[in-house]
C-alpha atoms as an extended CHARMM CRD file, in Angstrom:
* protein
*
       156  EXT
         1         1  MET       CA              4.4610000000       17.2630000000      -19.8090000000  PROA      1               0.0000000000
         2         2  ARG       CA              1.6120000000       18.5200000000      -17.6010000000  PROA      2               0.0000000000
         3         3  LYS       CA              2.4370000000       22.1020000000      -18.5110000000  PROA      3               0.0000000000
         4         4  LEU       CA              2.3250000000       21.2180000000      -22.2290000000  PROA      4               0.0000000000
         5         5  ALA       CA             -1.0620000000       19.4780000000      -21.7960000000  PROA      5               0.0000000000
         6         6  ARG       CA             -2.4340000000       22.5160000000      -19.9340000000  PROA      6               0.0000000000
         7         7  LEU       CA             -1.2200000000       24.8360000000      -22.6950000000  PROA      7               0.0000000000
         8         8  GLY       CA             -2.9110000000       22.6050000000      -25.2630000000  PROA      8               0.0000000000
         9         9  CYS       CA             -6.2040000000       22.7920000000      -23.3580000000  PROA      9               0.0000000000
        10        10  VAL       CA             -5.9510000000       26.5680000000      -23.0540000000  PROA      10              0.0000000000
        11        11  ALA       CA             -5.1970000000       26.8970000000      -26.7740000000  PROA      11              0.0000000000
        12        12  LEU       CA             -8.1920000000       24.6850000000      -27.6110000000  PROA      12              0.0000000000
        13        13  LEU       CA            -10.4910000000       26.7320000000      -25.3640000000  PROA      13              0.0000000000
        14        14  LEU       CA             -9.2630000000       29.9870000000      -26.8760000000  PROA      14              0.0000000000
        15        15  THR       CA            -10.1410000000       28.7750000000      -30.3670000000  PROA      15              0.0000000000
        16        16  VAL       CA            -13.4370000000       27.0130000000      -29.5890000000  PROA      16              0.0000000000
        17        17  VAL       CA            -15.0640000000       29.3130000000      -27.0250000000  PROA      17              0.0000000000
        18        18  PRO       CA            -14.9190000000       32.5620000000      -29.0310000000  PROA      18              0.0000000000
        19        19  SER       CA            -16.3520000000       30.8950000000      -32.1170000000  PROA      19              0.0000000000
        20        20  CYS       CA            -19.1860000000       29.2980000000      -30.1090000000  PROA      20              0.0000000000
        21        21  LYS       CA            -19.8720000000       32.6080000000      -28.3960000000  PROA      21              0.0000000000
        22        22  ASN       CA            -20.3820000000       34.2900000000      -31.7760000000  PROA      22              0.0000000000
        23        23  LEU       CA            -22.7740000000       31.6940000000      -33.2300000000  PROA      23              0.0000000000
        24        24  PRO       CA            -26.0030000000       33.3060000000      -31.9800000000  PROA      24              0.0000000000
        25        25  MET       CA            -24.8440000000       36.7130000000      -33.1880000000  PROA      25              0.0000000000
        26        26  MET       CA            -24.1860000000       35.3670000000      -36.6680000000  PROA      26              0.0000000000
        27        27  GLY       CA            -27.5870000000       33.7040000000      -36.6970000000  PROA      27              0.0000000000
        28        28  GLU       CA            -29.3530000000       36.9030000000      -35.6450000000  PROA      28              0.0000000000
        29        29  ALA       CA            -27.5440000000       38.9520000000      -38.2910000000  PROA      29              0.0000000000
        30        30  GLN       CA            -28.4570000000       36.4330000000      -40.9840000000  PROA      30              0.0000000000
        31        31  ALA       CA            -32.0460000000       36.3550000000      -39.7340000000  PROA      31              0.0000000000
        32        32  GLN       CA            -32.3470000000       40.1510000000      -39.9480000000  PROA      32              0.0000000000
        33        33  ALA       CA            -31.5060000000       39.8990000000      -43.6420000000  PROA      33              0.0000000000
        34        34  SER       CA            -34.4110000000       37.5030000000      -44.2490000000  PROA      34              0.0000000000
        35        35  LEU       CA            -37.3330000000       39.2210000000      -42.5210000000  PROA      35              0.0000000000
        36        36  VAL       CA            -40.7030000000       39.0480000000      -44.2410000000  PROA      36              0.0000000000
        37        37  GLN       CA            -44.0820000000       40.5340000000      -43.4560000000  PROA      37              0.0000000000
        38        38  VAL       CA            -46.7400000000       38.0680000000      -42.3350000000  PROA      38              0.0000000000
        39        39  THR       CA            -50.3680000000       39.1610000000      -42.2160000000  PROA      39              0.0000000000
        40        40  ILE       CA            -53.1130000000       37.3200000000      -40.3550000000  PROA      40              0.0000000000
        41        41  LYS       CA            -56.7080000000       38.2780000000      -41.1150000000  PROA      41              0.0000000000
        42        42  THR       CA            -58.8320000000       37.4220000000      -38.0840000000  PROA      42              0.0000000000
        43        43  SER       CA            -62.6020000000       37.8000000000      -37.8060000000  PROA      43              0.0000000000
        44        44  THR       CA            -62.1240000000       41.2330000000      -36.2100000000  PROA      44              0.0000000000
        45        45  ALA       CA            -58.7560000000       42.6440000000      -37.3420000000  PROA      45              0.0000000000
        46        46  VAL       CA            -55.7060000000       42.3780000000      -39.5600000000  PROA      46              0.0000000000
        47        47  ARG       CA            -52.5210000000       41.5490000000      -37.6210000000  PROA      47              0.0000000000
        48        48  LYS       CA            -49.0640000000       42.2100000000      -39.1150000000  PROA      48              0.0000000000
        49        49  PHE       CA            -45.7160000000       40.7360000000      -38.1080000000  PROA      49              0.0000000000
        50        50  ARG       CA            -42.0910000000       41.0020000000      -39.3030000000  PROA      50              0.0000000000
        51        51  VAL       CA            -40.6950000000       37.5100000000      -38.9480000000  PROA      51              0.0000000000
        52        52  GLU       CA            -37.5610000000       35.6110000000      -39.8140000000  PROA      52              0.0000000000
        53        53  VAL       CA            -37.7700000000       32.9410000000      -42.5040000000  PROA      53              0.0000000000
        54        54  ALA       CA            -36.2740000000       29.5030000000      -41.8600000000  PROA      54              0.0000000000
        55        55  ARG       CA            -35.6900000000       28.3950000000      -45.4490000000  PROA      55              0.0000000000
        56        56  THR       CA            -32.8430000000       25.8920000000      -45.1930000000  PROA      56              0.0000000000
        57        57  ALA       CA            -32.8030000000       22.5960000000      -43.3180000000  PROA      57              0.0000000000
        58        58  ASP       CA            -30.2040000000       24.0430000000      -40.9120000000  PROA      58              0.0000000000
        59        59  GLU       CA            -32.3000000000       27.1560000000      -40.2560000000  PROA      59              0.0000000000
        60        60  GLN       CA            -35.3790000000       25.0120000000      -39.6880000000  PROA      60              0.0000000000
        61        61  ALA       CA            -33.5060000000       22.6790000000      -37.3270000000  PROA      61              0.0000000000
        62        62  ARG       CA            -32.2120000000       25.6510000000      -35.2830000000  PROA      62              0.0000000000
        63        63  GLY       CA            -35.4810000000       27.6030000000      -35.3350000000  PROA      63              0.0000000000
        64        64  LEU       CA            -35.7970000000       29.8730000000      -32.3070000000  PROA      64              0.0000000000
        65        65  MET       CA            -33.5440000000       27.8080000000      -30.0510000000  PROA      65              0.0000000000
        66        66  PHE       CA            -31.5500000000       29.7340000000      -27.4380000000  PROA      66              0.0000000000
        67        67  ARG       CA            -33.5110000000       32.9850000000      -27.9440000000  PROA      67              0.0000000000
        68        68  GLU       CA            -34.4250000000       34.7250000000      -24.7120000000  PROA      68              0.0000000000
        69        69  SER       CA            -36.9970000000       37.0480000000      -26.2630000000  PROA      69              0.0000000000
        70        70  LEU       CA            -38.7420000000       38.0180000000      -29.4890000000  PROA      70              0.0000000000
        71        71  PRO       CA            -39.6050000000       41.4590000000      -30.8300000000  PROA      71              0.0000000000
        72        72  GLU       CA            -43.2320000000       42.4800000000      -30.1750000000  PROA      72              0.0000000000
        73        73  ASP       CA            -44.1440000000       41.8020000000      -33.8190000000  PROA      73              0.0000000000
        74        74  GLY       CA            -41.4890000000       39.1150000000      -34.3520000000  PROA      74              0.0000000000
        75        75  GLY       CA            -41.3410000000       35.3810000000      -34.8240000000  PROA      75              0.0000000000
        76        76  MET       CA            -40.2740000000       32.8420000000      -37.4090000000  PROA      76              0.0000000000
        77        77  ILE       CA            -41.9820000000       31.1780000000      -40.3460000000  PROA      77              0.0000000000
        78        78  PHE       CA            -41.0530000000       27.7500000000      -41.6610000000  PROA      78              0.0000000000
        79        79  PRO       CA            -42.2190000000       27.3530000000      -45.2860000000  PROA      79              0.0000000000
        80        80  MET       CA            -42.7390000000       23.7340000000      -46.3880000000  PROA      80              0.0000000000
        81        81  SER       CA            -42.7430000000       22.8230000000      -50.0370000000  PROA      81              0.0000000000
        82        82  PRO       CA            -44.3620000000       20.5140000000      -50.7910000000  PROA      82              0.0000000000
        83        83  PRO       CA            -46.8430000000       20.6870000000      -47.8960000000  PROA      83              0.0000000000
        84        84  ARG       CA            -46.3740000000       17.9160000000      -45.3390000000  PROA      84              0.0000000000
        85        85  PHE       CA            -47.1860000000       16.7610000000      -41.8320000000  PROA      85              0.0000000000
        86        86  ALA       CA            -45.0410000000       18.8120000000      -39.4700000000  PROA      86              0.0000000000
        87        87  SER       CA            -43.7620000000       17.9510000000      -36.0220000000  PROA      87              0.0000000000
        88        88  PHE       CA            -41.7990000000       20.3650000000      -33.8470000000  PROA      88              0.0000000000
        89        89  TRP       CA            -40.2880000000       20.1930000000      -30.3760000000  PROA      89              0.0000000000
        90        90  MET       CA            -39.0180000000       22.7940000000      -27.9340000000  PROA      90              0.0000000000
        91        91  LYS       CA            -35.5480000000       21.3720000000      -27.2870000000  PROA      91              0.0000000000
        92        92  ASN       CA            -33.2180000000       24.2400000000      -26.3410000000  PROA      92              0.0000000000
        93        93  THR       CA            -36.0470000000       26.7470000000      -26.7890000000  PROA      93              0.0000000000
        94        94  VAL       CA            -36.0020000000       29.0980000000      -23.8260000000  PROA      94              0.0000000000
        95        95  ILE       CA            -39.3110000000       30.9370000000      -24.2950000000  PROA      95              0.0000000000
        96        96  PRO       CA            -42.8400000000       29.5560000000      -24.7400000000  PROA      96              0.0000000000
        97        97  LEU       CA            -44.1200000000       29.8090000000      -28.3150000000  PROA      97              0.0000000000
        98        98  ASP       CA            -47.4210000000       29.6890000000      -30.1520000000  PROA      98              0.0000000000
        99        99  MET       CA            -47.0370000000       27.3690000000      -33.1550000000  PROA      99              0.0000000000
       100       100  ILE       CA            -49.4820000000       28.2230000000      -35.9140000000  PROA      100             0.0000000000
       101       101  PHE       CA            -49.8480000000       25.4870000000      -38.5430000000  PROA      101             0.0000000000
       102       102  ILE       CA            -50.8880000000       26.9020000000      -41.9350000000  PROA      102             0.0000000000
       103       103  ARG       CA            -52.5940000000       24.9810000000      -44.7720000000  PROA      103             0.0000000000
       104       104  SER       CA            -51.7480000000       25.4530000000      -48.4680000000  PROA      104             0.0000000000
       105       105  ASP       CA            -54.7410000000       27.7990000000      -48.8840000000  PROA      105             0.0000000000
       106       106  GLY       CA            -53.3940000000       30.0410000000      -46.0860000000  PROA      106             0.0000000000
       107       107  THR       CA            -55.9640000000       29.0750000000      -43.4660000000  PROA      107             0.0000000000
       108       108  ILE       CA            -54.8230000000       28.1240000000      -39.9880000000  PROA      108             0.0000000000
       109       109  ALA       CA            -55.1930000000       24.3970000000      -39.3880000000  PROA      109             0.0000000000
       110       110  ARG       CA            -54.1270000000       24.3510000000      -35.7480000000  PROA      110             0.0000000000
       111       111  ILE       CA            -52.6210000000       26.5340000000      -33.0410000000  PROA      111             0.0000000000
       112       112  ALA       CA            -50.4280000000       24.9050000000      -30.4040000000  PROA      112             0.0000000000
       113       113  ALA       CA            -50.5420000000       27.6390000000      -27.7700000000  PROA      113             0.0000000000
       114       114  GLU       CA            -47.8040000000       28.3680000000      -25.2520000000  PROA      114             0.0000000000
       115       115  THR       CA            -45.6510000000       25.3370000000      -25.9640000000  PROA      115             0.0000000000
       116       116  VAL       CA            -43.4400000000       24.3210000000      -23.0540000000  PROA      116             0.0000000000
       117       117  PRO       CA            -39.7850000000       25.4830000000      -23.1400000000  PROA      117             0.0000000000
       118       118  TYR       CA            -37.1920000000       22.6890000000      -23.3970000000  PROA      118             0.0000000000
       119       119  SER       CA            -39.8660000000       20.0130000000      -23.9440000000  PROA      119             0.0000000000
       120       120  LEU       CA            -39.0080000000       17.0570000000      -26.1580000000  PROA      120             0.0000000000
       121       121  ALA       CA            -42.6890000000       16.2080000000      -26.6580000000  PROA      121             0.0000000000
       122       122  PRO       CA            -43.6370000000       16.4720000000      -30.3370000000  PROA      122             0.0000000000
       123       123  VAL       CA            -46.0560000000       19.2130000000      -31.3660000000  PROA      123             0.0000000000
       124       124  ASP       CA            -47.7870000000       17.9700000000      -34.5220000000  PROA      124             0.0000000000
       125       125  SER       CA            -49.6900000000       19.7530000000      -37.2710000000  PROA      125             0.0000000000
       126       126  GLY       CA            -52.3970000000       17.0840000000      -37.4610000000  PROA      126             0.0000000000
       127       127  GLU       CA            -52.5680000000       17.4310000000      -41.2530000000  PROA      127             0.0000000000
       128       128  PRO       CA            -50.2670000000       18.4570000000      -44.1190000000  PROA      128             0.0000000000
       129       129  VAL       CA            -49.2750000000       22.1190000000      -43.8760000000  PROA      129             0.0000000000
       130       130  ALA       CA            -47.5100000000       24.6000000000      -46.1380000000  PROA      130             0.0000000000
       131       131  ALA       CA            -45.9150000000       26.5420000000      -43.2750000000  PROA      131             0.0000000000
       132       132  VAL       CA            -45.5720000000       26.8980000000      -39.5370000000  PROA      132             0.0000000000
       133       133  LEU       CA            -45.4830000000       30.3170000000      -37.9010000000  PROA      133             0.0000000000
       134       134  GLU       CA            -43.9600000000       30.6680000000      -34.4440000000  PROA      134             0.0000000000
       135       135  LEU       CA            -44.8760000000       33.6720000000      -32.3150000000  PROA      135             0.0000000000
       136       136  ALA       CA            -44.2680000000       34.4900000000      -28.6600000000  PROA      136             0.0000000000
       137       137  GLY       CA            -46.3580000000       32.2830000000      -26.3770000000  PROA      137             0.0000000000
       138       138  GLY       CA            -49.8250000000       33.7040000000      -25.7430000000  PROA      138             0.0000000000
       139       139  LYS       CA            -49.6840000000       36.1050000000      -28.7100000000  PROA      139             0.0000000000
       140       140  ALA       CA            -52.3440000000       34.2580000000      -30.7540000000  PROA      140             0.0000000000
       141       141  ALA       CA            -54.9080000000       34.3640000000      -27.9470000000  PROA      141             0.0000000000
       142       142  ALA       CA            -54.0620000000       37.9710000000      -27.0460000000  PROA      142             0.0000000000
       143       143  LEU       CA            -54.6420000000       39.0850000000      -30.6530000000  PROA      143             0.0000000000
       144       144  GLY       CA            -57.7150000000       36.9430000000      -31.2770000000  PROA      144             0.0000000000
       145       145  ILE       CA            -55.9780000000       34.6680000000      -33.7950000000  PROA      145             0.0000000000
       146       146  SER       CA            -57.8050000000       31.3680000000      -34.2510000000  PROA      146             0.0000000000
       147       147  GLU       CA            -58.1720000000       28.3470000000      -36.5000000000  PROA      147             0.0000000000
       148       148  ASP       CA            -59.4170000000       29.1040000000      -40.0190000000  PROA      148             0.0000000000
       149       149  ASP       CA            -58.0760000000       32.6940000000      -39.9250000000  PROA      149             0.0000000000
       150       150  VAL       CA            -56.0990000000       33.4760000000      -43.0920000000  PROA      150             0.0000000000
       151       151  VAL       CA            -52.3070000000       33.9350000000      -43.1710000000  PROA      151             0.0000000000
       152       152  THR       CA            -50.3180000000       35.4820000000      -46.0210000000  PROA      152             0.0000000000
       153       153  TRP       CA            -46.6470000000       36.3750000000      -46.3140000000  PROA      153             0.0000000000
       154       154  GLU       CA            -44.4370000000       38.1360000000      -48.8640000000  PROA      154             0.0000000000
       155       155  ASP       CA            -42.5010000000       35.2740000000      -50.3810000000  PROA      155             0.0000000000
       156       156  LYS       CA            -45.3170000000       32.7420000000      -50.4510000000  PROA      156             0.0000000000
């Protein structure tokens, strides 16, 4: 009986573990298919990024969880239609992020800089927003991105 139970556990592990192992890979492949260009016009420069789009509720819930790095010009944008108050957290997010909250007119309402990995504390928009752009932590300050700069993206 013990041997049968052990075989059952091994069989379960062999079916569950490989499929769990492949989840991030599937997500990355899907994300590559939905890259868009995001442009931020600052007071001194135009900054361009190629970011993933989190369109579905599942994609938005997963966000950048479990990622260990981002491409230099990478990130993720979360379009919100209709615009609404947004609240994010960093649960299962390994790297610090800059969260850029974008109004309907494309201006930046707020930047939550270098959010804390794994934190469950809510990071709020403070007002209704049409999108949230996540970049690597510290990127906004390094590139001179600030509130009221203008953000545009391809499928807006």
